[in-house]
C-alpha positions in Angstrom: 64.4 103.4 53.5 66.9 102.6 55.7 66.2 101.1 59.1 66.9 104.6 61.3 64.5 106.3 58.8 61.9 103.6 59.3 62.2 103.9 63.1 61.8 107.6 63.4 58.8 107.5 61.0 57.1 104.8 62.9 57.8 106.8 66.3 56.0 110.0 64.6 53.1 108.1 63.5 52.7 105.8 66.4 50.7 108.0 68.7 47.9 108.7 65.9 47.8 104.8 65.0 47.6 103.4 68.6 44.8 105.9 69.8 42.9 104.8 66.4 43.5 101.3 67.1 42.3 101.9 70.8 39.0 102.7 69.8 36.9 99.5 70.8 35.1 97.7 67.8 32.0 97.3 69.9 30.3 100.5 71.7 28.4 98.6 74.2 29.0 95.6 76.6 31.5 95.5 79.4 33.6 98.3 80.0 36.7 96.8 81.6 38.2 95.5 78.7 37.8 98.3 76.6 39.6 100.4 79.5 42.3 97.8 79.9 43.1 98.1 75.8 42.9 101.7 75.8 45.5 102.3 78.9 48.1 99.8 77.5 47.7 101.6 74.0 48.0 104.7 75.5 51.4 104.3 77.5 52.5 102.9 74.0 51.6 106.0 72.3 53.2 107.9 75.0 56.2 106.4 74.5 56.3 106.5 70.9 55.8 110.5 71.4 58.7 110.9 73.6 60.9 108.9 71.0 59.5 111.3 68.2 60.3 114.2 70.4 63.9 112.6 70.9 64.6 112.2 67.4 63.6 115.7 66.6 66.9 116.7 68.8 69.2 113.9 67.2 68.2 113.5 63.7 65.5 116.1 62.3 66.8 115.7 58.8 65.9 112.1 58.8 62.7 112.6 60.2 61.7 115.1 57.5 63.0 112.7 54.8 60.9 109.9 56.3 57.7 111.5 56.5 55.4 110.8 53.6 53.5 113.5 51.6 51.2 115.8 53.5 52.4 115.1 57.1 55.5 116.7 58.8 56.9 116.9 62.3 58.0 120.3 63.9 59.7 120.7 67.3 56.9 122.3 68.6 54.5 120.0 67.2 56.6 116.9 69.0 56.5 118.8 72.6 52.7 119.2 72.3 52.5 115.8 71.2 54.0 114.6 74.4 51.7 116.8 76.5 48.6 115.9 74.8 49.4 111.9 75.1 50.5 112.5 78.6 47.0 114.3 79.3 45.0 111.8 77.5 46.6 109.1 79.5 46.2 110.6 82.8 42.3 111.7 81.8 41.9 108.1 80.9 42.9 106.5 83.8 40.8 109.1 85.9 37.7 108.5 83.6 37.7 104.7 84.4 37.2 105.2 88.0 34.9 108.3 87.6 32.6 106.8 85.2 32.4 103.3 86.9 29.0 101.8 86.9 27.7 104.4 84.3 26.2 102.5 80.9 27.9 103.5 77.5 31.6 103.5 78.6 32.8 101.8 75.4 31.3 104.7 73.4 33.2 107.0 75.6 36.5 105.1 75.3 35.7 105.1 71.4 35.0 109.1 71.5 38.1 109.5 73.5 40.4 107.2 71.4 39.2 109.0 68.2 39.9 112.7 69.7 43.2 111.9 70.7 44.1 110.4 67.1 42.5 113.3 65.2 44.9 115.8 67.6 47.8 113.8 66.7 47.1 113.9 63.4 46.8 117.6 63.1 50.0 118.0 65.0 51.7 116.2 61.9 50.0 118.1 59.2 51.9 119.7 56.7 48.9 120.3 54.0 45.8 122.2 54.3 43.6 119.3 53.5 45.3 117.1 56.1 44.9 120.0 58.6 41.2 121.0 57.8 40.2 117.2 57.9 42.1 116.4 61.3 40.6 119.6 62.9 37.0 118.6 61.9 37.6 115.2 63.0 38.6 116.6 66.4 35.0 118.3 66.7 33.2 115.5 65.6 34.8 113.0 67.9 34.5 115.5 70.4 30.7 115.7 70.1 30.1 112.2 71.5 31.9 113.2 74.7 29.9 116.5 75.1 26.6 114.7 74.7 27.7 111.4 77.0 24.5 112.4 79.1 22.0 112.8 76.5 19.2 113.9 79.1 21.0 116.9 79.9 19.4 119.5 77.7 22.1 122.5 78.1 25.0 119.8 77.1 23.0 119.2 73.8 22.5 122.8 73.4 26.1 123.5 74.0 27.2 120.7 71.6 24.9 122.1 69.0 26.4 125.6 69.3 30.0 124.2 69.4 28.9 122.6 65.9 27.9 125.6 64.4 30.8 127.2 65.3 33.2 124.4 64.1 31.2 124.3 60.5 31.7 128.2 60.3 35.5 127.6 60.9 35.5 124.7 58.6 34.1 127.2 55.8 36.7 130.0 56.8 39.7 127.3 56.4 38.6 126.2 53.3 38.6 129.6 52.0 42.0 130.1 53.4 43.3 127.1 51.9 41.8 127.9 48.4 43.4 131.5 48.5 46.6 130.1 49.5 46.7 127.2 47.2 46.0 129.6 44.3 49.0 131.6 45.2 51.3 129.0 45.9 50.1 126.4 43.3 50.1 123.6 46.0 48.4 122.9 49.3 51.8 121.9 50.9 52.5 124.2 53.9 56.0 123.9 53.3 55.5 125.1 49.8 53.7 128.3 51.5 56.5 128.9 54.0 59.2 129.0 50.9 56.9 131.3 48.9 56.6 133.6 52.0 60.2 133.4 52.2 60.5 135.0 48.8 59.1 138.5 49.5 56.3 140.1 50.3 52.6 138.2 50.7 50.4 139.2 47.8 46.7 140.2 48.7 45.5 136.5 48.2 47.8 135.3 51.3 47.3 138.2 53.4 43.3 137.5 52.9 44.2 134.0 53.5 45.7 135.0 56.9 42.5 136.8 58.0 40.4 133.9 57.5 42.6 131.7 59.3 42.6 134.0 62.2 38.8 134.4 62.2 38.6 130.5 62.0 40.9 130.3 65.1 38.8 132.5 67.0 35.8 130.4 66.3 37.6 126.9 67.4 39.2 128.6 70.6 35.7 129.8 71.8 36.8 133.8 72.0 34.1 136.3 72.4 31.5 136.2 71.1 31.2 132.5 70.5 32.2 131.4 73.9 29.1 130.2 75.3 29.2 126.8 74.1 32.5 126.6 76.3 30.9 127.4 79.4 27.7 125.2 79.0 29.3 122.2 78.6 30.2 122.0 82.2 26.9 119.6 82.0 29.6 117.1 80.5 31.5 114.6 82.8 34.4 116.1 84.5 37.2 114.2 82.5 35.8 115.6 79.4 35.9 119.1 80.8 39.4 118.4 81.5 40.4 117.0 78.1 38.3 120.2 76.4 39.9 122.8 78.5 43.5 121.3 78.9 43.9 120.0 75.4 41.5 120.5 72.6 40.8 124.0 73.1 44.7 124.9 73.0 44.9 123.7 69.5 44.3 127.1 68.0 47.5 128.3 69.8 49.4 125.7 67.9 47.9 126.5 64.6 48.8 130.2 65.0 52.2 129.2 66.2 52.5 126.8 63.2 51.5 129.6 60.7 53.4 132.4 62.1 55.2 132.9 58.7 51.9 133.7 57.1 50.8 135.8 60.2 53.8 137.9 59.8 53.1 138.6 56.1 49.5 140.1 57.3 49.4 142.8 59.7 45.6 142.8 59.4 45.5 139.4 60.8 47.8 140.1 63.6 45.8 143.1 64.4 42.5 141.1 64.3 44.0 138.5 66.6 45.1 141.2 69.3 41.8 143.0 69.3 39.9 139.7 69.6 42.2 138.2 72.1 42.5 141.4 74.3 38.6 141.9 74.2 38.1 138.2 75.2 40.8 138.5 78.0 39.5 141.4 79.5 35.7 140.7 79.6 36.1 137.1 80.5 38.4 138.1 83.4 35.6 140.5 84.7 32.9 137.9 84.5 35.1 135.3 86.2 35.0 137.0 89.3 31.2 136.9 89.4 30.8 132.9 89.2 30.5 130.8 92.4 30.5 127.3 90.7 34.1 125.9 90.4 33.7 124.4 87.4 32.0 127.2 85.4 34.5 129.9 86.9 37.4 127.7 85.6 35.4 127.6 82.4 35.3 131.5 82.2 39.3 131.1 83.5 39.8 129.0 80.3 38.1 131.8 78.0 40.3 134.6 79.4 43.4 132.5 79.1 42.6 131.6 75.3 42.0 135.2 74.6 45.4 136.1 76.2 47.2 133.2 74.3 45.6 134.2 71.2 46.6 138.1 71.9 50.4 136.5 72.5 50.1 135.4 68.9 49.0 138.4 67.5 51.6 140.2 69.0 54.2 137.6 67.8 55.3 136.7 71.0 55.1 132.8 70.0 57.7 131.4 72.5 55.8 132.8 75.3 52.4 131.8 73.7 53.7 128.1 73.6 55.0 128.3 77.2 51.5 129.6 78.2 49.8 126.6 76.2 52.0 124.1 78.0 51.4 125.7 81.2 47.8 126.3 80.9 47.3 122.6 79.7 48.7 120.9 82.8 47.4 123.6 85.3 43.8 123.4 83.7 43.9 119.1 83.6 45.2 119.4 87.3 42.5 122.1 88.5 39.5 120.0 86.9 40.6 116.6 87.8 40.7 118.1 91.5 37.9 120.1 91.4 36.4 118.3 94.4 39.5 119.4 96.6 38.7 123.0 95.3 35.0 122.7 96.7 36.8 122.1 100.1 39.5 124.8 99.8 36.6 126.9 99.0 34.8 126.4 102.4 37.9 126.9 104.2 38.1 130.4 102.9 34.4 131.2 103.4 35.2 130.1 107.1 37.9 132.7 107.3 35.9 135.1 105.7 37.2 137.5 102.7 38.5 141.0 103.0 39.3 143.5 100.3 42.8 144.7 99.7 44.0 147.8 100.8 44.3 150.8 98.5 47.7 151.4 99.1 48.8 147.6 98.0 47.0 147.7 94.9 48.6 151.2 94.0 52.1 149.9 94.9 52.1 146.4 93.9 52.6 146.9 90.1 55.4 149.1 91.0 57.0 146.5 93.0 56.4 143.7 90.7 57.9 145.6 88.0 61.0 146.1 89.9 61.3 142.6 90.6 60.6 141.7 87.0 63.5 144.3 86.0 66.0 142.9 88.4 65.4 139.4 87.3 65.5 140.0 83.8 68.7 142.0 84.2 70.3 139.2 86.3 69.3 136.6 83.7 70.7 138.7 80.8 74.1 138.2 81.9 73.9 134.7 81.9 72.0 134.2 78.6 72.5 137.2 76.4 69.4 138.3 74.5 66.8 136.6 77.0 63.9 138.5 77.7 61.0 140.3 75.9 60.0 143.9 74.8 59.5 146.4 77.7 55.7 146.9 77.1 55.4 143.3 77.7 57.2 143.5 80.9 54.9 146.1 82.0 51.8 144.0 81.0 53.2 141.2 83.2 53.6 143.7 86.2 49.9 144.3 85.8 48.9 141.0 85.7 51.1 139.5 88.4 50.2 142.2 90.9 47.5 140.7 92.8 50.0 138.3 93.9 51.3 141.2 96.3 47.9 142.6 97.4 47.7 143.0 101.1 44.3 142.8 103.0 42.8 146.1 104.3 41.8 144.4 107.7 44.5 141.8 108.8 42.8 138.6 110.3 44.6 137.7 113.8 45.9 134.7 112.8 47.3 135.7 109.4 51.0 136.0 108.9 52.7 139.4 109.2 52.4 141.7 106.2 56.0 141.8 105.2 55.8 137.9 105.3 52.9 138.1 102.5 54.8 140.5 100.4 58.0 138.4 100.2 56.0 135.5 99.3 54.4 137.3 96.4 58.0 138.8 95.4 59.0 135.4 95.4 56.4 134.0 93.4 57.0 136.6 90.9 60.7 135.9 90.8 60.0 132.5 90.1 57.6 133.1 87.3 60.0 135.1 85.4 62.8 132.8 86.0 60.6 130.1 84.6 59.4 131.9 81.7 63.3 132.9 80.7 64.1 129.1 81.0 61.3 128.2 78.9 62.5 130.8 76.5 65.6 129.4 76.3 64.4 126.0 75.7 64.3 124.4 72.0 60.9 124.9 70.9 61.8 125.8 67.2 59.7 128.9 67.0 61.1 132.3 66.9 59.5 135.7 67.8 58.3 138.9 65.7 56.9 141.6 68.3 54.7 143.9 66.9 55.6 147.0 69.1 52.2 149.1 68.2 50.0 146.2 69.0 51.9 145.9 72.2 51.0 149.3 73.6 47.6 148.6 72.7 47.5 145.4 74.6 49.1 147.3 77.7 46.6 149.8 77.9 43.7 147.1 77.8 45.3 145.4 80.8 45.8 148.7 82.4 41.9 149.2 82.2 41.3 145.5 83.3 43.6 146.3 86.5 41.9 149.5 87.2 38.4 148.0 87.0 39.6 144.8 89.3 40.9 147.8 91.8 37.6 149.6 91.7 35.6 146.3 92.1 38.1 145.3 95.0 38.2 148.6 97.0 35.0 150.6 95.7 32.3 147.8 94.8 29.5 150.4 94.7 31.1 152.5 92.0 30.6 149.6 89.6 27.3 148.0 90.7 25.5 148.4 87.3 28.7 147.0 85.8 29.1 144.2 88.2 25.6 143.1 86.9 26.3 143.2 83.3 29.3 141.3 84.0 27.4 138.7 86.3 25.5 138.1 83.1 28.2 137.7 80.6 27.3 140.9 79.2 24.3 139.1 77.4 26.5 138.3 74.6 25.9 134.6 74.5 22.0 135.0 74.4 22.5 136.9 71.0 24.8 134.1 70.0 22.5 131.5 70.9 19.7 132.7 69.3 21.3 133.6 65.9 22.8 129.9 66.1 19.4 128.5 66.3 18.0 130.7 63.4 21.1 129.5 61.5 20.8 125.9 62.1 17.6 125.1 63.9 17.8 122.1 66.1 16.0 120.7 69.1 17.9 120.4 72.1 15.6 118.8 74.4 16.2 115.1 76.0 13.2 113.8 73.9 14.6 115.2 70.6 17.9 113.6 71.3 16.6 110.3 71.9 
């Protein structure tokens, strides 16, 4: 192997190796040396991830040829590796200050390094066995972070429910791998893509896609197994940032990675659209009833994961990848700046809350749709072929319409209505431009829109917008529905009982000790 090939191989494997090396040998003792070691290795790993991404642009063939069997680098995986390592380095720096004086910090460092190493290995997976082992290792290492405070029963219960969901997902992944392996004759994902390119997928591959979709639903905390993601708020705030900004998004990457398999299995795509749409709608309603900042952010993550899974089912893989990147950065900032969010909430309460006017609620989707059409038309002149299907434009018009809502009663110190409308329209135009620019970036993915499911998703989003409108303008009409929404529709209660029956466990502090 020539020196350039060795260099590209080293850059690709460096992040996973360095994060594994960052795990301290002793899980007790002073924390300062463990943090210093971790920070130094984390910065080197970030440099390695950036070099690996650069190598994908300069010499992708050399990178592919240098990788050992079972591993491979994709352009999308290289982008996410940079994001994961950047977030991991930032969260580690925050954690060292957040946990100052806490016992057990070397144990925390070890678990954090293990999570990041397993995530990097998953991003490199080009074999079913590597994928399954890496994803299982992510969950096992994360358990130690979720249970960092062993005297908090709800943290222990949430970790147990996640353990149950992970083991069920592992079984589904093993079934998906066995079906694909039997049909292809190899566990290599590259061999699977070659088989799918030769013609229609046989029924074992279609069933493999369904098992994969169900496994992703379990791993990404979609309804009805979302409860553990809400209850892990008992863990330290930087753990929540790591979970919501990085680990939970891995399901989206796996779906994008398996796009050829999904495109050959319409049943799996419809399953993803149905599960994602239902989760996005119901979690979006529940989120509006929450007061706690962290819990509201957690429900927001559930809704966003549903939206991202729905995008993958619809075949909008580029938008799903952009969603993954943007959501990760936003959630990391939101959790790490949660104390500032509390102050912002107090200021909003002092100003008082006013329901939006019915006229603005009705007109806003039309205005947003006009802005979307105008910006997309202008972008198409510069970037032919840019954009997305019309039903997705209409769906975005409903999703971004609240940016243009105007209060029914304006505060004396508030800016005039026209200024707020222009600000909202400018934000919509900026979001569209950012999406178009991101769509033009080299991510190494291609879209395959599923039009029939797109219209179903648009109908679901219209129903959500109507519900939000009634809750804002006529809350008395939905008083009963609001009580159900506040209770999370009692879904998690049934799942908790089922999980404890399926896998009995004691989750009190005494049992943990």
